[in-house]
N, CA, C, O and the ligand as a Tripos MOL2 file, in Angstrom:
@<TRIPOS>MOLECULE
protein
  281   279    71     0     0
PROTEIN
NO_CHARGES

@<TRIPOS>ATOM
      1 N          85.8870 -142.2440  103.8160 N.3       1 MET1
      2 CA         84.9820 -141.2990  103.1150 C.3       1 MET1
      3 C          85.1420 -141.3160  101.6230 C.2       1 MET1
      4 O          86.2350 -141.1860  101.0730 O.2       1 MET1
      5 N          83.9880 -141.4850  100.9850 N.am      2 SER2
      6 CA         83.9750 -141.4640   99.4850 C.3       2 SER2
      7 C          83.3290 -140.1690   99.0280 C.2       2 SER2
      8 O          82.5970 -139.4950   99.7520 O.2       2 SER2
      9 N          83.6480 -139.8700   97.7870 N.am      3 GLN3
     10 CA         83.1190 -138.6030   97.2270 C.3       3 GLN3
     11 C          82.6530 -138.9230   95.7690 C.2       3 GLN3
     12 O          83.3330 -139.6050   95.0020 O.2       3 GLN3
     13 N          81.4630 -138.3900   95.4510 N.am      4 VAL4
     14 CA         81.0090 -138.5880   94.0640 C.3       4 VAL4
     15 C          80.4400 -137.2850   93.5540 C.2       4 VAL4
     16 O          79.8330 -136.5260   94.3090 O.2       4 VAL4
     17 N          80.6330 -137.0250   92.2820 N.am      5 THR5
     18 CA         80.0150 -135.8960   91.6060 C.3       5 THR5
     19 C          79.0010 -136.3960   90.6180 C.2       5 THR5
     20 O          79.3180 -137.1510   89.6990 O.2       5 THR5
     21 N          77.7680 -135.9610   90.8210 N.am      6 LEU6
     22 CA         76.6660 -136.4260   89.9920 C.3       6 LEU6
     23 C          76.1220 -135.2440   89.1660 C.2       6 LEU6
     24 O          75.9530 -134.1350   89.6720 O.2       6 LEU6
     25 N          75.8540 -135.5230   87.8710 N.am      7 HIS7
     26 CA         75.2300 -134.5150   87.0300 C.3       7 HIS7
     27 C          73.7380 -134.7190   87.0920 C.2       7 HIS7
     28 O          73.2100 -135.8130   86.8920 O.2       7 HIS7
     29 N          73.0590 -133.5660   87.3900 N.am      8 VAL8
     30 CA         71.6000 -133.6620   87.6060 C.3       8 VAL8
     31 C          70.9230 -132.6540   86.6900 C.2       8 VAL8
     32 O          70.8410 -131.4740   87.0290 O.2       8 VAL8
     33 N          70.4210 -133.1140   85.4970 N.am      9 PRO9
     34 CA         69.9330 -132.1750   84.5320 C.3       9 PRO9
     35 C          68.8490 -131.2020   85.0180 C.2       9 PRO9
     36 O          68.7220 -130.0940   84.4970 O.2       9 PRO9
     37 N          68.0390 -131.6470   86.0620 N.am     10 LYS10
     38 CA         66.9600 -130.8520   86.4970 C.3      10 LYS10
     39 C          67.3720 -129.6910   87.3990 C.2      10 LYS10
     40 O          66.5260 -128.8630   87.7360 O.2      10 LYS10
     41 N          68.6220 -129.6010   87.7950 N.am     11 ILE11
     42 CA         69.0710 -128.4470   88.5930 C.3      11 ILE11
     43 C          68.9450 -127.1820   87.7700 C.2      11 ILE11
     44 O          69.5640 -127.0540   86.7140 O.2      11 ILE11
     45 N          68.1200 -126.2210   88.2690 N.am     12 SER12
     46 CA         68.0020 -124.9970   87.5180 C.3      12 SER12
     47 C          68.2670 -123.7420   88.3600 C.2      12 SER12
     48 O          68.4030 -122.6370   87.8340 O.2      12 SER12
     49 N          68.3360 -123.9440   89.6680 N.am     13 CYS13
     50 CA         68.6340 -122.7180   90.5200 C.3      13 CYS13
     51 C          69.0570 -123.2200   91.9070 C.2      13 CYS13
     52 O          69.0990 -124.4210   92.1740 O.2      13 CYS13
     53 N          69.3620 -122.2670   92.7580 N.am     14 GLY14
     54 CA         69.8950 -122.5910   94.0890 C.3      14 GLY14
     55 C          68.8740 -123.3340   94.9470 C.2      14 GLY14
     56 O          69.2410 -124.0970   95.8410 O.2      14 GLY14
     57 N          67.5810 -123.1060   94.6680 N.am     15 HIS15
     58 CA         66.6120 -123.8880   95.4110 C.3      15 HIS15
     59 C          66.6740 -125.3900   95.1450 C.2      15 HIS15
     60 O          66.4990 -126.2030   96.0520 O.2      15 HIS15
     61 N          66.9230 -125.7380   93.8930 N.am     16 CYS16
     62 CA         67.0510 -127.1670   93.5970 C.3      16 CYS16
     63 C          68.2550 -127.7480   94.3880 C.2      16 CYS16
     64 O          68.1690 -128.8380   94.9530 O.2      16 CYS16
     65 N          69.3190 -127.0290   94.4120 N.am     17 VAL17
     66 CA         70.5080 -127.5580   95.1500 C.3      17 VAL17
     67 C          70.1720 -127.6320   96.6410 C.2      17 VAL17
     68 O          70.5310 -128.5990   97.3120 O.2      17 VAL17
     69 N          69.5180 -126.6610   97.1320 N.am     18 MET18
     70 CA         69.1760 -126.7130   98.6170 C.3      18 MET18
     71 C          68.2270 -127.8890   98.9030 C.2      18 MET18
     72 O          68.3380 -128.5520   99.9340 O.2      18 MET18
     73 N          67.3110 -128.1280   97.9900 N.am     19 THR19
     74 CA         66.4030 -129.3270   98.1680 C.3      19 THR19
     75 C          67.2190 -130.6060   98.2340 C.2      19 THR19
     76 O          67.0410 -131.4160   99.1430 O.2      19 THR19
     77 N          68.0850 -130.7810   97.3010 N.am     20 ILE20
     78 CA         68.9210 -131.9920   97.2260 C.3      20 ILE20
     79 C          69.7500 -132.0860   98.5020 C.2      20 ILE20
     80 O          69.8140 -133.1580   99.1020 O.2      20 ILE20
     81 N          70.3670 -131.0310   98.9230 N.am     21 GLN21
     82 CA         71.1720 -131.0170  100.1430 C.3      21 GLN21
     83 C          70.3310 -131.5090  101.2940 C.2      21 GLN21
     84 O          70.7490 -132.3670  102.0710 O.2      21 GLN21
     85 N          69.1490 -130.9600  101.3910 N.am     22 ARG22
     86 CA         68.3040 -131.2200  102.5800 C.3      22 ARG22
     87 C          67.7840 -132.6680  102.5850 C.2      22 ARG22
     88 O          67.8760 -133.3470  103.6080 O.2      22 ARG22
     89 N          67.2570 -133.1300  101.4920 N.am     23 VAL23
     90 CA         66.5980 -134.4410  101.4930 C.3      23 VAL23
     91 C          67.6670 -135.5570  101.5330 C.2      23 VAL23
     92 O          67.4500 -136.5770  102.1880 O.2      23 VAL23
     93 N          68.7480 -135.3940  100.8850 N.am     24 VAL24
     94 CA         69.8010 -136.4710  100.8670 C.3      24 VAL24
     95 C          70.3880 -136.5380  102.2610 C.2      24 VAL24
     96 O          70.5810 -137.6360  102.7820 O.2      24 VAL24
     97 N          70.6870 -135.3790  102.9020 N.am     25 LYS25
     98 CA         71.2290 -135.4370  104.2230 C.3      25 LYS25
     99 C          70.2420 -136.0330  105.1910 C.2      25 LYS25
    100 O          70.6050 -136.8210  106.0650 O.2      25 LYS25
    101 N          68.9590 -135.6430  105.0290 N.am     26 GLU26
    102 CA         67.9720 -136.1760  106.0420 C.3      26 GLU26
    103 C          67.6930 -137.6790  105.8340 C.2      26 GLU26
    104 O          67.4500 -138.3950  106.8050 O.2      26 GLU26
    105 N          67.7240 -138.1490  104.6130 N.am     27 GLU27
    106 CA         67.2090 -139.4770  104.3040 C.3      27 GLU27
    107 C          68.3060 -140.5820  104.1660 C.2      27 GLU27
    108 O          68.0410 -141.7750  104.3120 O.2      27 GLU27
    109 N          69.5090 -140.1280  103.8860 N.am     28 VAL28
    110 CA         70.5900 -141.1090  103.7160 C.3      28 VAL28
    111 C          71.6380 -140.9670  104.8240 C.2      28 VAL28
    112 O          72.5030 -140.0930  104.7700 O.2      28 VAL28
    113 N          71.5450 -141.8180  105.7980 N.am     29 ALA29
    114 CA         72.5090 -141.8130  106.9170 C.3      29 ALA29
    115 C          73.9240 -142.0040  106.3490 C.2      29 ALA29
    116 O          74.1530 -142.8720  105.5070 O.2      29 ALA29
    117 N          74.8820 -141.1630  106.8340 N.am     30 GLY30
    118 CA         76.2420 -141.2940  106.4310 C.3      30 GLY30
    119 C          76.6630 -140.2430  105.3870 C.2      30 GLY30
    120 O          77.8300 -140.1960  104.9980 O.2      30 GLY30
    121 N          75.7460 -139.4270  104.9460 N.am     31 VAL31
    122 CA         76.0830 -138.3920  103.9550 C.3      31 VAL31
    123 C          76.6560 -137.1700  104.7160 C.2      31 VAL31
    124 O          76.0870 -136.7340  105.7160 O.2      31 VAL31
    125 N          77.7350 -136.6550  104.2480 N.am     32 GLY32
    126 CA         78.3390 -135.4350  104.8300 C.3      32 GLY32
    127 C          78.0360 -134.2610  103.9850 C.2      32 GLY32
    128 O          76.8790 -133.9720  103.6780 O.2      32 GLY32
    129 N          79.0950 -133.5680  103.5990 N.am     33 GLU33
    130 CA         78.9460 -132.2900  102.8650 C.3      33 GLU33
    131 C          78.4220 -132.5010  101.4360 C.2      33 GLU33
    132 O          78.8400 -133.4340  100.7500 O.2      33 GLU33
    133 N          77.5220 -131.6430  101.0020 N.am     34 ILE34
    134 CA         77.0840 -131.6960   99.6190 C.3      34 ILE34
    135 C          77.3020 -130.2920   99.0770 C.2      34 ILE34
    136 O          76.7920 -129.3080   99.6120 O.2      34 ILE34
    137 N          78.0770 -130.2320   97.9970 N.am     35 VAL35
    138 CA         78.3490 -128.9500   97.3150 C.3      35 VAL35
    139 C          77.7210 -128.9420   95.9230 C.2      35 VAL35
    140 O          77.9790 -129.8090   95.0870 O.2      35 VAL35
    141 N          76.9030 -127.9450   95.7170 N.am     36 GLY36
    142 CA         76.2240 -127.8190   94.4240 C.3      36 GLY36
    143 C          76.8660 -126.8430   93.4920 C.2      36 GLY36
    144 O          77.4380 -125.8440   93.9280 O.2      36 GLY36
    145 N          76.7780 -127.1240   92.1720 N.am     37 ASP37
    146 CA         77.2370 -126.1650   91.2120 C.3      37 ASP37
    147 C          76.0590 -125.9610   90.2140 C.2      37 ASP37
    148 O          75.7630 -126.8440   89.4090 O.2      37 ASP37
    149 N          75.4330 -124.8430   90.2810 N.am     38 ILE38
    150 CA         74.2400 -124.6000   89.5000 C.3      38 ILE38
    151 C          74.5160 -124.5720   88.0260 C.2      38 ILE38
    152 O          73.7680 -125.1800   87.2600 O.2      38 ILE38
    153 N          75.5790 -123.8790   87.5800 N.am     39 GLU39
    154 CA         75.9070 -123.7820   86.1750 C.3      39 GLU39
    155 C          76.2560 -125.1270   85.6450 C.2      39 GLU39
    156 O          75.8010 -125.4820   84.5580 O.2      39 GLU39
    157 N          77.0160 -125.8770   86.3270 N.am     40 ALA40
    158 CA         77.4310 -127.2360   85.8180 C.3      40 ALA40
    159 C          76.2940 -128.3020   85.9980 C.2      40 ALA40
    160 O          76.3300 -129.4050   85.4510 O.2      40 ALA40
    161 N          75.3170 -127.8860   86.7870 N.am     41 LYS41
    162 CA         74.2120 -128.8130   87.2190 C.3      41 LYS41
    163 C          74.7750 -130.1050   87.8580 C.2      41 LYS41
    164 O          74.4120 -131.2220   87.4880 O.2      41 LYS41
    165 N          75.6780 -129.8930   88.8340 N.am     42 THR42
    166 CA         76.2120 -131.0440   89.5360 C.3      42 THR42
    167 C          76.0990 -130.8420   90.9920 C.2      42 THR42
    168 O          76.0220 -129.7100   91.4700 O.2      42 THR42
    169 N          76.0880 -131.9520   91.7350 N.am     43 VAL43
    170 CA         76.2880 -131.9640   93.1270 C.3      43 VAL43
    171 C          77.4620 -132.9280   93.5040 C.2      43 VAL43
    172 O          77.5370 -134.0590   93.0230 O.2      43 VAL43
    173 N          78.3240 -132.4490   94.3430 N.am     44 THR44
    174 CA         79.4090 -133.2960   94.8100 C.3      44 THR44
    175 C          79.1300 -133.6410   96.3020 C.2      44 THR44
    176 O          78.9800 -132.7670   97.1560 O.2      44 THR44
    177 N          79.0720 -134.9560   96.5490 N.am     45 ILE45
    178 CA         78.5360 -135.4880   97.7900 C.3      45 ILE45
    179 C          79.6220 -136.3380   98.4460 C.2      45 ILE45
    180 O          80.1730 -137.2650   97.8510 O.2      45 ILE45
    181 N          79.9150 -135.9670   99.7490 N.am     46 ASP46
    182 CA         80.7950 -136.7450  100.5450 C.3      46 ASP46
    183 C          79.9310 -137.7630  101.3060 C.2      46 ASP46
    184 O          78.8520 -137.4020  101.7740 O.2      46 ASP46
    185 N          80.3640 -139.0040  101.4430 N.am     47 TYR47
    186 CA         79.5960 -139.9940  102.1200 C.3      47 TYR47
    187 C          80.4640 -141.1330  102.6300 C.2      47 TYR47
    188 O          81.5340 -141.4230  102.0950 O.2      47 TYR47
    189 N          79.9660 -141.7670  103.6820 N.am     48 ALA48
    190 CA         80.6150 -142.9170  104.2810 C.3      48 ALA48
    191 C          79.5550 -143.9230  104.6740 C.2      48 ALA48
    192 O          78.3920 -143.5330  104.7880 O.2      48 ALA48
    193 N          79.8760 -145.2050  104.8940 N.am     49 PRO49
    194 CA         78.9210 -146.1660  105.2580 C.3      49 PRO49
    195 C          78.1600 -145.6950  106.5470 C.2      49 PRO49
    196 O          78.7620 -145.0800  107.4270 O.2      49 PRO49
    197 N          76.8530 -145.9860  106.6410 N.am     50 PRO50
    198 CA         76.0830 -146.8660  105.7860 C.3      50 PRO50
    199 C          75.5890 -146.3130  104.4590 C.2      50 PRO50
    200 O          74.9510 -147.0150  103.6740 O.2      50 PRO50
    201 N          75.9070 -144.9910  104.2120 N.am     51 ALA51
    202 CA         75.4710 -144.4970  102.8610 C.3      51 ALA51
    203 C          76.2600 -145.1710  101.7570 C.2      51 ALA51
    204 O          77.4420 -145.4900  101.8900 O.2      51 ALA51
    205 N          75.5460 -145.3700  100.6610 N.am     52 ASP52
    206 CA         76.2610 -145.8000   99.4160 C.3      52 ASP52
    207 C          75.6040 -145.1120   98.2460 C.2      52 ASP52
    208 O          74.5400 -144.5010   98.3420 O.2      52 ASP52
    209 N          76.2940 -145.2470   97.1460 N.am     53 LEU53
    210 CA         75.8810 -144.4920   95.9040 C.3      53 LEU53
    211 C          74.4560 -144.8380   95.5130 C.2      53 LEU53
    212 O          73.6680 -143.9860   95.1010 O.2      53 LEU53
    213 N          74.1630 -146.0970   95.6570 N.am     54 GLU54
    214 CA         72.8000 -146.6090   95.3200 C.3      54 GLU54
    215 C          71.7370 -145.9280   96.0890 C.2      54 GLU54
    216 O          70.7160 -145.5320   95.5270 O.2      54 GLU54
    217 N          71.9400 -145.7820   97.3450 N.am     55 ALA55
    218 CA         70.9270 -145.0940   98.2800 C.3      55 ALA55
    219 C          70.7930 -143.6300   97.9000 C.2      55 ALA55
    220 O          69.6910 -143.0840   97.8480 O.2      55 ALA55
    221 N          71.9460 -142.9950   97.6300 N.am     56 ILE56
    222 CA         71.9210 -141.5820   97.2480 C.3      56 ILE56
    223 C          71.1480 -141.3800   95.9460 C.2      56 ILE56
    224 O          70.2610 -140.5290   95.8750 O.2      56 ILE56
    225 N          71.4730 -142.1390   94.9440 N.am     57 VAL57
    226 CA         70.8300 -142.0560   93.6480 C.3      57 VAL57
    227 C          69.2840 -142.2950   93.8510 C.2      57 VAL57
    228 O          68.4720 -141.5530   93.2980 O.2      57 VAL57
    229 N          68.9070 -143.3080   94.6270 N.am     58 ALA58
    230 CA         67.4990 -143.7000   94.8410 C.3      58 ALA58
    231 C          66.7820 -142.4800   95.4780 C.2      58 ALA58
    232 O          65.6960 -142.1070   95.0330 O.2      58 ALA58
    233 N          67.3780 -141.8680   96.5050 N.am     59 CYS59
    234 CA         66.8240 -140.7540   97.2310 C.3      59 CYS59
    235 C          66.6070 -139.5580   96.2280 C.2      59 CYS59
    236 O          65.5370 -138.9500   96.2130 O.2      59 CYS59
    237 N          67.5750 -139.2600   95.4510 N.am     60 MET60
    238 CA         67.4540 -138.1380   94.4950 C.3      60 MET60
    239 C          66.4130 -138.3650   93.4610 C.2      60 MET60
    240 O          65.7030 -137.4430   93.0600 O.2      60 MET60
    241 N          66.3110 -139.6050   93.0170 N.am     61 THR61
    242 CA         65.3380 -140.0040   91.9900 C.3      61 THR61
    243 C          63.9300 -139.8420   92.5920 C.2      61 THR61
    244 O          63.0250 -139.2950   91.9610 O.2      61 THR61
    245 N          63.7780 -140.3340   93.8270 N.am     62 GLU62
    246 CA         62.4970 -140.2710   94.5390 C.3      62 GLU62
    247 C          62.0460 -138.7710   94.6010 C.2      62 GLU62
    248 O          60.8630 -138.4810   94.4230 O.2      62 GLU62
    249 N          62.9550 -137.8640   94.8440 N.am     63 TRP63
    250 CA         62.6390 -136.4330   94.9730 C.3      63 TRP63
    251 C          62.6480 -135.7060   93.6860 C.2      63 TRP63
    252 O          62.6620 -134.4750   93.6640 O.2      63 TRP63
    253 N          62.6410 -136.4390   92.5940 N.am     64 ASP64
    254 CA         62.5000 -135.9220   91.2370 C.3      64 ASP64
    255 C          63.7670 -135.1270   90.7570 C.2      64 ASP64
    256 O          63.6630 -134.2430   89.9070 O.2      64 ASP64
    257 N          64.9280 -135.4590   91.3120 N.am     65 TYR65
    258 CA         66.1800 -134.9140   90.7860 C.3      65 TYR65
    259 C          67.0870 -136.1110   90.4110 C.2      65 TYR65
    260 O          68.1500 -136.3120   90.9980 O.2      65 TYR65
    261 N          66.6540 -136.8510   89.4700 N.am     66 PRO66
    262 CA         67.4560 -138.0680   89.0690 C.3      66 PRO66
    263 C          68.8030 -137.6350   88.4740 C.2      66 PRO66
    264 O          68.8290 -136.8100   87.5600 O.2      66 PRO66
    265 N          69.9370 -138.1860   88.9840 N.am     67 PRO67
    266 CA         71.2100 -137.9300   88.3640 C.3      67 PRO67
    267 C          71.3500 -138.7510   87.1120 C.2      67 PRO67
    268 O          70.7340 -139.8110   86.9960 O.2      67 PRO67
    269 N          72.1710 -138.2710   86.1390 N.am     68 ASP68
    270 CA         72.5470 -138.9960   84.9640 C.3      68 ASP68
    271 C          73.2850 -140.2790   85.4160 C.2      68 ASP68
    272 O          74.0190 -140.2750   86.4040 O.2      68 ASP68
    273 N          73.0750 -141.3320   84.6900 N.am     69 PRO69
    274 CA         73.8490 -142.5270   85.0160 C.3      69 PRO69
    275 C          75.4180 -142.2420   84.8880 C.2      69 PRO69
    276 O          75.8690 -141.5020   84.0140 O.2      69 PRO69
    277 N          76.1310 -142.8340   85.7450 N.am     70 ALA70
    278 CA         77.5700 -142.6210   85.7530 C.3      70 ALA70
    279 C          78.2330 -143.2190   84.5250 C.2      70 ALA70
    280 O          79.4510 -143.1280   84.3740 O.2      70 ALA70
    281 CU         65.5830 -124.7360   91.2800 Cu       71 CU71
@<TRIPOS>BOND
     1     1     2 1
     2     2     3 1
     3     3     4 2
     4     3     5 am
     5     5     6 1
     6     6     7 1
     7     7     8 2
     8     7     9 am
     9     9    10 1
    10    10    11 1
    11    11    12 2
    12    11    13 am
    13    13    14 1
    14    14    15 1
    15    15    16 2
    16    15    17 am
    17    17    18 1
    18    18    19 1
    19    19    20 2
    20    19    21 am
    21    21    22 1
    22    22    23 1
    23    23    24 2
    24    23    25 am
    25    25    26 1
    26    26    27 1
    27    27    28 2
    28    27    29 am
    29    29    30 1
    30    30    31 1
    31    31    32 2
    32    31    33 am
    33    33    34 1
    34    34    35 1
    35    35    36 2
    36    35    37 am
    37    37    38 1
    38    38    39 1
    39    39    40 2
    40    39    41 am
    41    41    42 1
    42    42    43 1
    43    43    44 2
    44    43    45 am
    45    45    46 1
    46    46    47 1
    47    47    48 2
    48    47    49 am
    49    49    50 1
    50    50    51 1
    51    51    52 2
    52    51    53 am
    53    53    54 1
    54    54    55 1
    55    55    56 2
    56    55    57 am
    57    57    58 1
    58    58    59 1
    59    59    60 2
    60    59    61 am
    61    61    62 1
    62    62    63 1
    63    63    64 2
    64    63    65 am
    65    65    66 1
    66    66    67 1
    67    67    68 2
    68    67    69 am
    69    69    70 1
    70    70    71 1
    71    71    72 2
    72    71    73 am
    73    73    74 1
    74    74    75 1
    75    75    76 2
    76    75    77 am
    77    77    78 1
    78    78    79 1
    79    79    80 2
    80    79    81 am
    81    81    82 1
    82    82    83 1
    83    83    84 2
    84    83    85 am
    85    85    86 1
    86    86    87 1
    87    87    88 2
    88    87    89 am
    89    89    90 1
    90    90    91 1
    91    91    92 2
    92    91    93 am
    93    93    94 1
    94    94    95 1
    95    95    96 2
    96    95    97 am
    97    97    98 1
    98    98    99 1
    99    99   100 2
   100    99   101 am
   101   101   102 1
   102   102   103 1
   103   103   104 2
   104   103   105 am
   105   105   106 1
   106   106   107 1
   107   107   108 2
   108   107   109 am
   109   109   110 1
   110   110   111 1
   111   111   112 2
   112   111   113 am
   113   113   114 1
   114   114   115 1
   115   115   116 2
   116   115   117 am
   117   117   118 1
   118   118   119 1
   119   119   120 2
   120   119   121 am
   121   121   122 1
   122   122   123 1
   123   123   124 2
   124   123   125 am
   125   125   126 1
   126   126   127 1
   127   127   128 2
   128   127   129 am
   129   129   130 1
   130   130   131 1
   131   131   132 2
   132   131   133 am
   133   133   134 1
   134   134   135 1
   135   135   136 2
   136   135   137 am
   137   137   138 1
   138   138   139 1
   139   139   140 2
   140   139   141 am
   141   141   142 1
   142   142   143 1
   143   143   144 2
   144   143   145 am
   145   145   146 1
   146   146   147 1
   147   147   148 2
   148   147   149 am
   149   149   150 1
   150   150   151 1
   151   151   152 2
   152   151   153 am
   153   153   154 1
   154   154   155 1
   155   155   156 2
   156   155   157 am
   157   157   158 1
   158   158   159 1
   159   159   160 2
   160   159   161 am
   161   161   162 1
   162   162   163 1
   163   163   164 2
   164   163   165 am
   165   165   166 1
   166   166   167 1
   167   167   168 2
   168   167   169 am
   169   169   170 1
   170   170   171 1
   171   171   172 2
   172   171   173 am
   173   173   174 1
   174   174   175 1
   175   175   176 2
   176   175   177 am
   177   177   178 1
   178   178   179 1
   179   179   180 2
   180   179   181 am
   181   181   182 1
   182   182   183 1
   183   183   184 2
   184   183   185 am
   185   185   186 1
   186   186   187 1
   187   187   188 2
   188   187   189 am
   189   189   190 1
   190   190   191 1
   191   191   192 2
   192   191   193 am
   193   193   194 1
   194   194   195 1
   195   195   196 2
   196   195   197 am
   197   197   198 1
   198   198   199 1
   199   199   200 2
   200   199   201 am
   201   201   202 1
   202   202   203 1
   203   203   204 2
   204   203   205 am
   205   205   206 1
   206   206   207 1
   207   207   208 2
   208   207   209 am
   209   209   210 1
   210   210   211 1
   211   211   212 2
   212   211   213 am
   213   213   214 1
   214   214   215 1
   215   215   216 2
   216   215   217 am
   217   217   218 1
   218   218   219 1
   219   219   220 2
   220   219   221 am
   221   221   222 1
   222   222   223 1
   223   223   224 2
   224   223   225 am
   225   225   226 1
   226   226   227 1
   227   227   228 2
   228   227   229 am
   229   229   230 1
   230   230   231 1
   231   231   232 2
   232   231   233 am
   233   233   234 1
   234   234   235 1
   235   235   236 2
   236   235   237 am
   237   237   238 1
   238   238   239 1
   239   239   240 2
   240   239   241 am
   241   241   242 1
   242   242   243 1
   243   243   244 2
   244   243   245 am
   245   245   246 1
   246   246   247 1
   247   247   248 2
   248   247   249 am
   249   249   250 1
   250   250   251 1
   251   251   252 2
   252   251   253 am
   253   253   254 1
   254   254   255 1
   255   255   256 2
   256   255   257 am
   257   257   258 1
   258   258   259 1
   259   259   260 2
   260   259   261 am
   261   261   262 1
   262   262   263 1
   263   263   264 2
   264   263   265 am
   265   265   266 1
   266   266   267 1
   267   267   268 2
   268   267   269 am
   269   269   270 1
   270   270   271 1
   271   271   272 2
   272   271   273 am
   273   273   274 1
   274   274   275 1
   275   275   276 2
   276   275   277 am
   277   277   278 1
   278   278   279 1
   279   279   280 2
@<TRIPOS>SUBSTRUCTURE
     1 MET1         2 RESIDUE 1 A MET
     2 SER2         6 RESIDUE 1 A SER
     3 GLN3        10 RESIDUE 1 A GLN
     4 VAL4        14 RESIDUE 1 A VAL
     5 THR5        18 RESIDUE 1 A THR
     6 LEU6        22 RESIDUE 1 A LEU
     7 HIS7        26 RESIDUE 1 A HIS
     8 VAL8        30 RESIDUE 1 A VAL
     9 PRO9        34 RESIDUE 1 A PRO
    10 LYS10       38 RESIDUE 1 A LYS
    11 ILE11       42 RESIDUE 1 A ILE
    12 SER12       46 RESIDUE 1 A SER
    13 CYS13       50 RESIDUE 1 A CYS
    14 GLY14       54 RESIDUE 1 A GLY
    15 HIS15       58 RESIDUE 1 A HIS
    16 CYS16       62 RESIDUE 1 A CYS
    17 VAL17       66 RESIDUE 1 A VAL
    18 MET18       70 RESIDUE 1 A MET
    19 THR19       74 RESIDUE 1 A THR
    20 ILE20       78 RESIDUE 1 A ILE
    21 GLN21       82 RESIDUE 1 A GLN
    22 ARG22       86 RESIDUE 1 A ARG
    23 VAL23       90 RESIDUE 1 A VAL
    24 VAL24       94 RESIDUE 1 A VAL
    25 LYS25       98 RESIDUE 1 A LYS
    26 GLU26      102 RESIDUE 1 A GLU
    27 GLU27      106 RESIDUE 1 A GLU
    28 VAL28      110 RESIDUE 1 A VAL
    29 ALA29      114 RESIDUE 1 A ALA
    30 GLY30      118 RESIDUE 1 A GLY
    31 VAL31      122 RESIDUE 1 A VAL
    32 GLY32      126 RESIDUE 1 A GLY
    33 GLU33      130 RESIDUE 1 A GLU
    34 ILE34      134 RESIDUE 1 A ILE
    35 VAL35      138 RESIDUE 1 A VAL
    36 GLY36      142 RESIDUE 1 A GLY
    37 ASP37      146 RESIDUE 1 A ASP
    38 ILE38      150 RESIDUE 1 A ILE
    39 GLU39      154 RESIDUE 1 A GLU
    40 ALA40      158 RESIDUE 1 A ALA
    41 LYS41      162 RESIDUE 1 A LYS
    42 THR42      166 RESIDUE 1 A THR
    43 VAL43      170 RESIDUE 1 A VAL
    44 THR44      174 RESIDUE 1 A THR
    45 ILE45      178 RESIDUE 1 A ILE
    46 ASP46      182 RESIDUE 1 A ASP
    47 TYR47      186 RESIDUE 1 A TYR
    48 ALA48      190 RESIDUE 1 A ALA
    49 PRO49      194 RESIDUE 1 A PRO
    50 PRO50      198 RESIDUE 1 A PRO
    51 ALA51      202 RESIDUE 1 A ALA
    52 ASP52      206 RESIDUE 1 A ASP
    53 LEU53      210 RESIDUE 1 A LEU
    54 GLU54      214 RESIDUE 1 A GLU
    55 ALA55      218 RESIDUE 1 A ALA
    56 ILE56      222 RESIDUE 1 A ILE
    57 VAL57      226 RESIDUE 1 A VAL
    58 ALA58      230 RESIDUE 1 A ALA
    59 CYS59      234 RESIDUE 1 A CYS
    60 MET60      238 RESIDUE 1 A MET
    61 THR61      242 RESIDUE 1 A THR
    62 GLU62      246 RESIDUE 1 A GLU
    63 TRP63      250 RESIDUE 1 A TRP
    64 ASP64      254 RESIDUE 1 A ASP
    65 TYR65      258 RESIDUE 1 A TYR
    66 PRO66      262 RESIDUE 1 A PRO
    67 PRO67      266 RESIDUE 1 A PRO
    68 ASP68      270 RESIDUE 1 A ASP
    69 PRO69      274 RESIDUE 1 A PRO
    70 ALA70      278 RESIDUE 1 A ALA
    71 CU71       281 GROUP 0 **** ****
């Protein structure tokens, strides 16, 4: 299991976090828990293969919540 914390400038409220949690879990197989921090504008994502960071970033970008480059 890998874990990554991504900074997402577009996070402005709990709804943004819920959207990211929903779409990333639905669309990227292998994603586990996603914890959002609204004030820090971050999401911390647990994942295992077949999920990888590239797929997670692509999904978030597609849904208009692009993370800052690591
Ligand atoms: Cu929001």
